[in-house]
N, C-alpha and C positions, 0 to 999 in steps of 0.2 A: 688516832688518839693514842696517847702514851699508855701502854698496858699497866704501868706502874702506878698511875694515878688513879685512885679508888674514890668512888662517891663518898662524900663526907656529910651529906645532908640527911636529917632526920633519923639520927641514931641516938640511942640511950646507952651510955652517957654521950653527950654531944662531942663533936671533934675537937681535939685539943689544939692548942696554938702549934705544937710541935708537928702534929699531923698536917696542919694547914701549911706549915713552913715546908715540910717534906714534899707535899704536892706541888707547891710553888717551885721548889728547887728542881723537881722532875720536869716541870713545864719549861723552865728556863733552859735546862740541859737539852731538852728536845729541840727547842727553838734555835739555840745557839750551835747545836751539833757537837757539843763538847761536854765532858763531864767535869773537867777541871779547867778554868780559863787560864790563859797566860797571866803572868804578873801584870802585864800592861792592861789587861781587861778585868782583873779581879774586882775593882771597885764598881764598875759598870754592872757586872755580873751579880754581885751582892745587892746592889741597889735595886736591880730588876726583881730579884727573889723577894726582897722585902716589900716592894711595891705590890707585887702580885699577891703576896701573902695577906697584906692589908686589905686589898680588893676582895680576895676570897673570903676573908673573915667577915667583911661587911656584907658580902652576898649571903653567906650562911646565916648571919643573924637576922637578915631582913626577909628571907624566904618563909613562907607560910604554907601549911598543909593541913588537911583535915584528917590524914592518915595517922595511925598511931606510930610512935617511934619503932624503928626496926631494931632488933637485937643483934648486936655485933657478932656474938658467938654463933647464932643461927646463920647469918649471912656468910660468915667464914667457913662454917661447915658445908653449906651449899657450894661455895667456890671450890672447896677441897674435893667434894664428890664430883663436880663437873670436870675438874682437872684430872681426877683419877680415871674417869671414863674417857676423857680425850687422849691420855697418854698410856692407857692400858693395852 
């Protein structure tokens, strides 16, 4: 799995359209094996990003949970602490 794609479900505030688009972009980059498509493939690349972003948005809005929303800062702090231990 792409390390740059972060979980977006069940956060307060909810994931923004920009965050969803960025995750879709990372996914397409991983699948295609390139960060910037050639001129010939730009349209297909962008169409894929938009399609995946729409699907991801639909998924995130339709998922349900009984858990309380997670705090973004708390999750980020845990990730930083885990990274500090790993690379210390």
